[in-house]
N, C-alpha and C positions, 0 to 999 in steps of 0.2 A: 210746670204745664198750663198754657195757654186755652181758653177759651176758644173751639173752631169758627169760623167766621159764618154767619148765618147761610152763606152760600155753599159751605161745606155741609152744614147739618142739612141743609135742602136735600142736598144730593141725596146724603146716607139715609134720611129719615121721612122727612116733610112732605118732599114732592117725588121722593120716589115710589114706585108702583110697581106690581108685579106686572107683568108682559105676558100676553098672551099670543101677541103676533110678532114676527120678526123679521127685519129686512136681511137682506141675502148678502149682505156684508161680512166677509171673513172674520176670524179673529185668529192672528198669528200664533203659531204658538209662543214665541218669543213673550207675549201677554199672557197665555196659559200658564207658563214659568213662573212670572213674575206676580200671577195671583197667587198661587201655592206658598211663594216665596214671602208672601206677605200673612197669608192663613197661619203657616207655622208659627208664627211669636203668638200667636191665641194664649190665654192662659188654659190649662185644664188642671186635674188633679194630679199631683205626682209628675208634672210633665209628661204626662201620660202617651197623649197624642195617641189616641187609637183610629181615628179617622183612618180613611182609605180613599181616593178619587179616583174614580175613573171617567176620564174625558171622553166622552161616547161623541166622536164626529166625524166617521165615515160613513157614507151611506148606508152601508151594508149594517153596519154598528147600531147608526139609529134603527131601522128599519126592525132590527132583532129587537131593540127594547120600545119600541112605538108597539109592537105586537103585544108586548108585556103588559101594556098600561090599560087605565079602563078609560071610560069616557071620553070626554075631546081631548085626553093628554095625547094620543096618538099622534093626531094633527102636528100639535104644538112640536113635541120631539121631533117631527121630521123635519118643520119648518126652521128650526132654531138651528144656527151656525152648530152649537154645541150643546148636547144635556150631560150632566155632570151626576153621575151617582156618589153618591155620599155614603159610602159605607162603615161599618165599623170592626175590628180587627179584634177578634177573643182571645187571637198569642200575643197582646199586647204587653204583657206583663213581662215578655222576653226583651223585649227592648228596654225595659227599665234601667237592665246595667247602666246601657248608652245614655238616654237619657236622665235617669235621676241619680245621679254618682254618688251624691253628698248623701243616699241611703242605700247604701249594700243591702241588699236582700229583698227591696221591696218589692220585688215580684212577689214573692211570699204572701204579700198584704191582699191577694187577688188570689189566692188557693182555693177561695169558696166559689164554684160555679156560678152560684147566684149571684153573689159580688161583682164578681168579674163581668159577667153578663149587664147587671145593670151599672158599674164601670164607664162598661165600652160603649153603653149606649148612651148614657148621660154624658159623655164628655166628646162624642162624637157628632151630636147634636150640638154641643155648643161650639164645636170647629164647624158645625154646618152655617151655622149662624154668623160667626165670620169670616165665611166664607162669601156669605150674600153678602156683608158688608165691604169687603177685599175689593169686591169684583164690582161693585157701585164707586167705590172708590177709584176706581180704575177706568171710571167711563163706561162702565158697561149694566145693563137691563138686567133683571134677573126673573125669572119665573120658577119659584119654587113647586113642589107637585109630593104628593104623597099618594095618588091612586095607581095600583101596580101591584102586579103578582111579587111580592117579595119573593117568595121561594123561587117563580121561574127566573126571576134576574139571577138574584143568588146562582143557579146553576147555570143559565149562559154568561156572566159576566166573572163570576168569583168560585167557580169551579176549582177541587185541590185545593181549597184556601179555609182556613176559617176565618173569611171575611163574608158579613151579614147587611144587607141593604139597610139602611134606615130612610135615606129620602132621595128625591131626585132635584133638579134645579137647571133648567135650561139658564144660558146665557148668550147675551148678544147683542145687538142695536135694537130696541123694540122698537115696534111701531103703536099706530094707534088702534089700529084693528083687534076688535073686541077687547077691548081697555072698559072695565067698567067703572059708573062712578064711583069714587071712594065711599069704603063702609063708615059705618060710624063707626068709633071708639071707646072704651068707657072712661069715663071722668076719671082721676086721681080721686075722689072720695068714694067711687063706686068700686075701684081694683087695689087701693093702697091705704095705708095709715103709718100713722107716726107715731109708735108708742114711744 
């Protein structure tokens, strides 16, 4: 593999920003489907892919989600063309026969409820990270958030399932509105070491 061009690295990482303001330009369904079709290829443990995505786009659904958010997140959800609930399915082991066929019976690896919950949360978080990068790769801006009532979101959007909410991400075409200066990051020697 070749290193990506600096322009691609800028779009994905160095100049990409968490957006708080959004233009009213809609995102076509074809783009949302293309986005998922990229995300699904990100690696997860045993190809478990426990993340479940709810694309909240209608005014009614956005109002329900905004009402369950905290602080300044409600207005951001209402303004963004789409906010995605990244959830995790605790029934993910049931799909392992299809997703990880080279290890028949892999679903039994997750018989312990704690291991299943941690596996679902950890791997859906990975998929959520891939989601942000895939959105940026398609020219969308992102605004990830964690300030919301998880139990309320689960009841409103995942009722009757074994899916729980992890975090949410507004996506669309960002504006400069409420765009804060980039915060500092830790240097290599503060956050990493080579041993």
